[in-house]
Residue, then its C-alpha position, 0 to 999 in steps of 0.5 A: m500499499y502506498l501513503n497518499e502524500r497529498a492527503w498530509e498537505i491539508q491544513q487542519d488546526d481543529p485539535y479534535r478533528i486532527h485527533e479524530a483523523l489521526k486515530n482513524f488512520l492508525y486504526l485502519y492501518a492496524i486492521i490492514a497490518k493484523e488481517f492481511h499481514l501488510s504492515n509496510v507503507y510505501v513512502p515517497q522519498n524526500e516527502e515530508i509527512y507532518l501536520r500542517s497545523r499552525t497550533y498543533s504538532i504530532q509530538e504533542w498529539l502523541a504526547k495526550s494520545d493513549i499508549e496504544y495509538r502511540r505504539l501504532y504510530l511508531s510501528f507505521w513510521q518505523r515500518r515505512i518503506l522509502y521509494k523513488p517515485d517512477e520517473e516514466y509516469e506520473a498521476s496527477y489529481h487537480g492538476q497536482a502530482l500525486k506520487g502515491g496514486t502513481e505507484a498504486v496504479l502502476n503496481h495494481s495496489f492502492m493508496i492509504s490516506i488520512c482524512f483531515n477534512e472531506e477531500w479524500k473520502q472518496e473510494i476511487v480518485h479520478g486522475r490523470m496519468y502522464s507517460l513520458k515515454e509515449d507522451l500521452e496523458s489519460d484518465v486514471e482511477i485510483c484505488n483509495v482506502f480511508s475507512k475500515e468499512q472498505l476492507l469488508r467489500s469486494p474487489l478490495c478485500e480480494r485485492l488485499k488477500s491477493d497481496n498477501r499471497n506469498l508462496v515462498a518466504s525468501y529470495d533463496e527459497l524463490w530460486e530454489k523452488r522456482e520450477i514448483v511455484l512458477p511452473y511456466l517461467r524459466f530463468c537466466p542463471s544471472v537472475e540469481k545474482d540479482l535477487k541476492r542484490l535485492e533488499s528484502t522490502y521488495f520481496t512481495q512485489v517481485i512475487k506478485k509480478l512473477c505470479e502475475l507472469n506465470s499466471y498469464c503464461e498458464k492462460h495465454m502462452k499458446e496465443p500471440f502476446q498481449p501485454h494489455l492482460l498484464s499490469k504496466t508492461t511495456p517494451e523498451s524503445e528502438k532507440t534504447l536497444e540501439l543505444f544499450p543493446a549489451s545491457h539488454t541482453f541475456t543468456d539462458e541455461r543453454g547459453e543461448k543470448y536473447l535481447a529482452s525488451w518487454h518489462m514490468r515495474f516494481t517499487g522502491i528502486s524503480g524496479r524492473i522485471f525484464f522478460v522474453p515473452n515467446y521463449q518456449e511454447e508454454a513458457m516465458l524467459i525471466c532475464y533480469i530483476g532489479e533496478k531499471l536498465p539504461n534507456a534512451n530518457y536515463p542513460t545512467 
C-alpha cells in the first residue's frame, strides 16, 4: 500500500478533527497490518510527512494520546519503506502530482489516506496519468482506502488478500523452488545474483509480479503475446535497444543469448523485471530483476 502524501498536506487547526483523523488512520493501518499482514506503507523519498497545523504538532498529539495509538504510530513510521518515485509515469489529481497514486496504479495496488477534511473520502480517485515515454495523458482510476468499512468489500478485500499470498518466504527459497511455484517461467542463471542484490522490502512485489507472469503463461502462452493483460507492461524503445544492446542482452541456461525488451515495474528502486514473452511454447524467460536498465531517456 502507498501513502497518499497529498492528504497530509491539508492544513487543519482543529485539535479534535486532527485527533479523529490520526486515530482513524492508525486504526485502519492496524487492521490492514493484522488481518492482511501488510504492515509496510510505501512513502516517497524526500516527502515530509507532518501535521500542517499552525497550533498543533504530531509530538503534542502523541504526548496526549493513549499508549496504543503511540505504539501504532511508531509501528507505522518505523516500518515505512521509502521509495524513489517512477520517472516515466506521473499520476495527477486536480493538476498536482500524486506520487502514491502513481505507484498504486502501476503496481495494481491502493493508496491509504488520512482525512483531515472531506476531500480524500472517496474510494476511487479520478485522476490523470502522464506517460513520458509515449508523451500521452489519459484518465486513470486510483483505489483509495480511508475507512475500515471499505476493507470488508470486494474487490478491495480480494486485492488485499492477493497481496498477501506469498508462495515462498525469501529470495533464496524463490530461486530454490522456482520450478515448483512458477512452473511456466524459466530463468536466466544471472537472475540468481539479481535476487541476492535485492533488499527484502521488495520481496512481496517481486513475487506478485512473477506470479502474474506465471498466471498469464498458464492461460495465454499458446496465443500471440497480449501485454494489455499484464499490469503496466511495456517494451523498451528501438532507440534504447540500439544505444544499449549489451545491457539488454541475457544468456539462458543453454548458453543462448536473448535481447529483452518487455518489462514490468516494481516500487522502491524504480524496479524492473525484464522478460522474453515467447521463449518456449508454454514458458516465458525471466532475464533480469533489479533497478531499471539504461535507456534513451535515462542513460545512467
